[in-house]
C-alpha positions as CSV (number, residue, x, y, z in Angstrom):
1,X,-18.5,-46.8,0.2
2,X,-19.3,-47.1,3.9
3,X,-22.5,-48.9,4.8
4,X,-25.0,-46.8,6.8
5,X,-26.4,-48.2,10.0
6,X,-30.1,-48.9,9.9
7,X,-31.7,-46.6,12.4
8,X,-35.3,-46.1,13.4
9,X,-36.7,-43.2,15.4
10,X,-40.2,-42.6,16.5
11,X,-42.3,-41.0,19.2
12,X,-44.9,-42.3,21.6
13,X,-46.9,-40.6,24.4
14,X,-47.4,-41.4,28.0
15,X,-50.6,-40.8,29.9
16,X,-50.4,-38.3,32.7
17,X,-49.1,-39.6,36.0
18,X,-47.5,-42.7,34.4
19,X,-43.8,-41.7,34.2
20,X,-42.6,-43.6,37.2
21,X,-44.5,-46.8,36.4
22,X,-43.2,-46.6,32.8
23,X,-39.6,-46.3,34.0
24,X,-40.0,-49.1,36.6
25,X,-41.5,-51.5,34.1
26,X,-38.5,-50.8,31.8
27,X,-36.1,-51.2,34.7
28,X,-37.6,-54.7,35.1
29,X,-37.8,-55.6,31.4
30,X,-38.4,-59.2,30.8
31,X,-35.3,-61.2,29.7
32,X,-37.4,-62.9,27.0
33,X,-38.3,-59.5,25.5
34,X,-34.7,-58.4,25.5
35,X,-33.8,-61.7,23.7
36,X,-36.5,-61.1,21.2
37,X,-35.4,-57.5,20.5
38,X,-31.8,-58.7,20.0
39,X,-32.9,-61.6,17.8
40,X,-34.8,-59.1,15.7
41,X,-31.5,-57.2,15.0
42,X,-31.9,-54.4,17.4
43,X,-28.4,-53.6,18.8
44,X,-29.2,-50.4,20.5
45,X,-32.6,-49.1,21.8
46,X,-32.9,-45.8,23.6
47,X,-36.1,-44.1,24.9
48,X,-36.0,-40.5,26.0
49,X,-38.8,-38.5,27.8
50,X,-39.9,-34.9,27.3
51,X,-41.3,-34.3,30.8
52,X,-43.4,-31.3,29.8
53,X,-45.3,-33.0,26.9
54,X,-45.0,-36.6,28.1
55,X,-43.7,-37.5,24.6
56,X,-41.3,-40.4,24.4
57,X,-38.6,-40.3,21.8
58,X,-37.2,-43.7,20.8
59,X,-34.2,-44.5,18.8
60,X,-33.2,-48.0,17.6
61,X,-30.0,-49.0,15.8
62,X,-30.8,-52.2,13.8
63,X,-28.2,-54.5,12.4
64,X,-30.5,-55.8,9.7
65,X,-34.1,-55.3,8.8
66,X,-35.4,-58.4,7.1
67,X,-39.1,-58.2,8.0
68,X,-38.7,-55.7,10.9
69,X,-41.0,-54.6,12.5
70,X,-43.7,-56.8,11.0
71,X,-42.4,-60.1,12.4
72,X,-41.8,-58.8,15.9
73,X,-45.3,-57.3,16.0
74,X,-46.7,-60.8,15.6
75,X,-44.6,-62.3,18.4
76,X,-46.6,-63.4,21.5
77,X,-43.9,-61.9,23.8
78,X,-44.2,-58.5,22.1
79,X,-48.0,-58.6,22.3
80,X,-47.8,-59.5,26.0
81,X,-45.5,-56.6,26.6
82,X,-47.8,-54.2,24.8
83,X,-50.7,-55.4,27.0
84,X,-48.5,-54.9,30.1
85,X,-47.8,-51.3,29.0
86,X,-51.2,-50.3,27.5
87,X,-52.5,-48.7,30.7
88,X,-49.5,-46.2,30.7
89,X,-49.5,-44.9,27.2
90,X,-51.5,-44.0,24.1
91,X,-52.1,-47.2,22.2
92,X,-53.8,-48.6,19.1
93,X,-56.8,-50.9,19.3
94,X,-54.5,-54.0,19.3
95,X,-52.6,-52.4,22.4
96,X,-49.5,-51.7,20.3
97,X,-48.1,-48.3,21.2
98,X,-49.4,-45.4,19.1
99,X,-46.2,-44.6,17.2
100,X,-45.3,-41.6,15.0
101,X,-42.2,-42.1,12.8
102,X,-39.5,-39.4,13.1
103,X,-37.6,-39.2,9.8
104,X,-33.9,-38.6,9.9
105,X,-32.9,-35.1,8.8
106,X,-29.2,-35.0,9.8
107,X,-26.4,-37.3,10.8
108,X,-22.9,-36.4,11.9
């Protein structure tokens, strides 16, 4: 039996007029954040934009999920990134992105 990859998909939403700033901040992503994501088991992370609705669709391929995402959410680097991005997108009171899970319905 072949082991299925762990995948996580979710959506977030940008505020109007923030697309370019969002892209630029991700083009300049902090090396320590990249290291944290990789240490957390994320081997792929893609974010797509629906320009009409400003919805972001994110897809993560995760090698393992021990305590993910609970542990990463407590990390000071992740919290600093959330604060850095909070002016561009819809967020929770703790500045984490407002995330809506997207359940998998099909896989080829």
